[in-house]
Residue, then its C-alpha position, 0 to 999 in steps of 0.5 A: x448516214x444513209x440507210x436502205x431497206x433491209x439494214x439492221x435497225x439501230x437501238x436508238x432512233x436518230x431523233x431522240x429528244x425531238x418532239x416536233x417533227x416538221x415534214x415537207x417536200x416538193x409537191x408530188x413527193x408524198x410528204x403527207x404520206x410520209x408524215x403519217x407514216x412517221x407518226x405511226x412509227x413514233x407511236x409504235x413503242x407506246x407513245x401518243x403522237x399528234x399528226x397535224x395538217x395545216x393546208x386544209x386539204x384533208x389529206x390525213x383523213x383520206x389516207x386513213x379512210x375516215x371522215x374529214x377532220x374537224x378542228x379538234x384533236x381526234x384519235x385516228x389509229x392505234x399502232x404496235x410494233x407487230x402491225x409494222x412488221x417489227x419484232x417485240x421490243x426486248x428492251x422492256x418497252x410497253x405495248x402499242x401507242x396511239x395517233x391523234x390528228x388535227x386539221x388546223x383551220x386558220x379562222x378557227x385558230x384565230x377565234x381561239x387566239x382572240x378568246x385566249x388573249x382578248x377574251x372576246x368570246x361572242x364578239x369573236x364569232x360576230x367578227x367571223x360573221x362579218x368576214x373580219x377573220x377571213x380578212x385578217x388571215x388573208x391580208x396578213x399571211x404572217x399572222x396566219x402562219x403564226x396561228x398555224x405554227x403556234x398551234x403545233x408548238x403549243x401541242x408539242x409543249x402542252x402538259x396534262x394535269x399530272x405535269x407530263x407532256x400530253x404528246x410524246x411527239x407532234x408531226x406536222x405535215x407542212x407546206x411544200x419546200x418552196x414556201x417552208x422557210x417563210x412559213x416557219x420563220x414567222x418571227x420575221x414575217x410578223x416583225x413589220x406587222x406587230x413589234x409589240x403586243x400579243x402577236x409579237x410575243x406569240x411569234x417569239x414563243x413559236x420561234x423559240x420552239x422551232x429553233x430549239x433542239x426539240x424540233x427537226x425539219x425533214x424533207x421528202x424527195x424522189x430520186x429525180x433531178x428536180x425534187x433532189x435539187x429542191x431538197x438541196x436548196x431547201x436545206x440550204x434555206x433552212x440552215x440560213x434561217x437557222x432552223x434545225x434540219x432533220x433527215x432526208x426521206x427518199x420516197x418511191x424507191x423502185x427495186x433494181x431489176x438488173x444487177x450492176x454487171x447487167x446495167x454496165x453491159x446494156x450499151x453493147x450489142x447483145x441481140x444474139x445473147x438475149x435471143x439464146x437466153x430466151x430460147x433456153x428459157x423456153x420462149x421459142x416453143x418446143x422446137x430445138x431448131x435454131x432458126x425456129x427459135x430465133x423466129x419466135x423470139x425475134x419480136x421480143x428482142x427490140x422491146x426487151x433491149x429498149x427496156x434494158x437501156x431505159x432501166x440503165x439510164x434510170x439507174x444512172x440518174x438515180x446514182x447521180x441523185x443519191x450522190x447529190x443527197x449524200x453531200x448533205x451529210x444528213x440521215x437518209x431513209x429510203x422508202x419503197x415504191x408501193x405499186x398498188x398505191x398507198x392504202x392503210x396496209x401500205x402506210x403501216x409498211x412505210x412506217x415499219x421501214x422508217x422505224x427499221x431505218x432509225x427515223x423513229 
């Protein structure tokens, strides 16, 4: 079911019970931005949310305007409904929540793994010095993916001393769609490397989380042909791998400039009508002589009509792409194009849109 900005928010979010949200998309669609916005939206009602990145790009730090994240969980934001432009929760909910962030480093994750399962301690650090850790995470990418996904799954299941979950939700900024299914399907990736032992056990534990109802994989797209096709193909691959599909996040949606009737009329010959309208709007100067007005607005006609034709073509293309996305029959959320780019204020605005539309 698609929702667009401005529609009334539902009382219950679409992903009740989901603790691990995996966000992916074709490069350039803004998946990191929407992963961060989703984390803020999930925390707005008082939750604790962990935002994880696995590609080493430090995109989260750049978005929030903070120093590069180390390999440790750090609080990066406090957020409330008011900050997202939302009314108070009249259901008796608590105050705002917190977002923590973690940039997973494969080498550090492997050292942590070696210490956890093999108690190597200093020996593990010695292996790092001689290049073994880098060798292991490069030559055996399946092991690398087990470590990256395993850390996210562990955080989603982790409990504190009081027996309660440490985080209400974990959001993973995952690799692009083209690599996503292989990245998540770690059990198959390591099957040829380790059929028994801790790595095999760890991979199976990861897959139990990734294929459970506690996980949802969301894909980010634009209303353009290639991103939409990659999204459709991506969901097909996820379903084939029996990974839990989530929703479609349509990013950078531009507001309509012309109404439907105007778009439908663009192909006709409307020079005289446009010239008259420009004159009535005062663009022909103070003169009321038709020939003077026409001479003044004539240079504007062709550029305006060309822009109208381009807009009509874009509207038709977007209509076709929306129709393709609707065939997926998944919850769909549309996020506006922010003309000035995404600063921290824009990030909170996107989070508010996700919250209103039921994504969190």
